[in-house]
N, C-alpha and C positions, 0 to 999 in steps of 0.2 A: 504494500499499500506506500502512498507518495505523504509526504510529508507535508501537512496545508500551513502550520508554523515553524518555523527554523529561528534561533533567538541562534546569533552568532558573533562570539567577543563582543557583547555585549556589558555596558558598564554605565556606570550614572554618579556624576559627583557634581555637587553643590557646596554652595557657599554659604555656610554659617557661623554666622560672628566675623566676620571676616578670616576662617579659615576653613580650608577645604575640606568636607564632610564626602566621603566613600557612599555610599548607599549600596549598590553593586558592584561586581568586580567579574569581570574575564565567565560573564554565562553561557553556556552554550546546550542549549540541547533542543531536538525534534519532534513537533507531535502528529501525530500522524492522522486524518483523516478520519472521522467517528470515531476518532479517541475518546475517553473523559481522562482529563488531568487535572488531581489537586495538587494548589501547592500551598506549601504546609511551612509554620514557622512564626517562631517568637515575635511577639507586637517591636519593630521598628528593623526586621531581619530583610524587610525588604520587598513584603510578597506583595503589594497596593503598587508602587512604584513600579514592577516588573511587570503585573498586570497590563497600566498604561503604557510600558512601554511595546509590550506584542500586541496591544492593539492603537497604536501609534496617537494614541493621547500625549502621551509624552514623546520627548527627542530624546536619544541618548547623548552622552560624554563621547561616548566610540562607540564598535559595530554597530551591527543592523540586527534589524527585525526580514526575514521574509515568508509573505502572507499570502496563499496560496499564488505563491509563485513571482509577488511582486516585492519586489525593495524597498520597504516603505518608507524609507531617508533616504529615497532619492525623490521622493516627490515633493511636493508644497503640503501646506496644510490643508490650502481646499482638495489637491486631491488626495490625501489623507481621506480628509471626510469624505469624497464620495466613492470610496473603496469600502469604505468600514458602511458604509449607507447600505455595498453591495450585499455585503459580505459575514458582515458581524449583528450579531443583536446583544444587546448587555444587559444583565442584572445588577440592582445594587443596593449594600444594605439598607440604605432609606428611602430604598420603593424608585422615586425622583420620577413620580406621576405630576401633572400636570391637575390642581386644585382645582379648578375651572370648571372640568373638563368631565364627564360620565368616565364609567369605565369602561364603554363603549366604544366612546369617543377618543380614547385615549388608545385604543388600541385601532381604531383605526389611522392614525396619525402617521404610522410611518408606511401605514398602504399611498395614502394620501402623499405622502409630500412623493413617492416614487411614483406617482399616477398610475398605480395599482390599478384593474378594474375590479370593479365588483369589493368594492372596499368593506363596505357594512356587513356584508355576507362573511369573509373571510373571518371578518373581526367576529361576526357571532360566534363562528364556527370554533375561532381559538379560545373564547369564552366559555363554549361548552365543555371545552378539553378538558379544562382547568376547572372545570363544576361551578359556575359563573353567571349560566344562562337566567339568572331569576334576579341576577343584579344591575343586567345591563345601565340600567341608566340611572345608577348612584351613584354623586357623589364621592370621592376620594374619603371624606370626611367621615361620611357616613358609610363606610365599609372596614373590619377590623386588618392590625397590620396583617393575618396571614391572609385574607379575602384581597387586597392593595398589592400584596408581592405574586397573588394569584396571578393580577390584571398584568401585575408588569414581569408577569414569563409570559402570557398569550401576548404581550404587544412586543414581547422580544422574538419571540416564534413565529409568529404569524408571517413574516416575512420570508420566513422559510429560509436561513443566514445557513452559509456553514458552516460558519463558527459562535460559538457564542462564551460571552465573556463576562465570567460571574463574580462579584465583590461583598463576601461576607454572606452570602444570597438570604443565610437565616440570622446576622448577628440579633439582628431585636425583636427575634418571635421567641417564644413559647417552644420549650424541648420537642411538644407534640405538635405542634406548625410546622414548624420551624422540618421535622420529619415528611409531612405533607407534601411539603413545599420541592423537598431535596427527591422525593418519589418519581412528582411530577418532573423533575427536571431530568430524571436520568431518565424516566419512559418518552420523553419529549426527545432526550440524547438517539433513543436506541430506536423507536419507531420513524424518525425525520431525518436522522443521518448525520446529525450533529455536533459538531467536534464540540466540545464542553471542555472548557479550561475557567478553575476557580479557585477563587482564596477563599481560605477557611483556614480557622485555629481546631476544628471542631473533627479529633479523630476517626472516629466512627464514620461522618457522612466519607474526609479522605477516603477512607478503605472502601465506601463503594463505589471509588471511581478505578478507571483500568489502571492508571496509577500514580505513582505518587512522587513529586516533587521538591525536596525541602529542602530550605534555606536559612543561611547561619551568618549573619554580619555580611549579607551579600554575597555568598560566595553558595552555588549548588552543594551540598552533601550528596544527595543522591536523588537518581531521578532517571 
């Protein structure tokens, strides 16, 4: 199977208090198409920074990322955004739903941005898959945390992305609700063939993935 994501000598350094702070150093690994990968590590180990680099949301100090055969950092910011829109979905700890839009409208939005026909019908199907077909017209503030994260999952998967990036997707949920969200995410990974790359501190969740990659002080311990 071909690699859909490749990190090549990836490094990130920032200035902190006038001093260079090394966040990631010489990170190398591949992710195969349809694979699920959990990125683990203590707070401050560079997990979220790595995810941002893999998705092209941040720019490395050195090295690069190949995303579905594209060298991300040969592109400018607008080109990277277009590539993300075509290839990737995102799920965040904080849900990031638009508060003035209903559940249905939040899920329709990425389809409408890409001028996909039948946006409403596809969004309704996506919400049905995550068990929220009775909540279509509800605003985020009228949904529980678990329901909001399921809307976010439906929004992420509705465009049938090749890759889903998830940053601590159960971080704001209780254990039982988090387990339901993970089950859904892995089910969508299997049924749609979407490559799943997630950052988590949850060992039980990580073990459900095909592979685990552990970071310590900005370096890969295993993966």
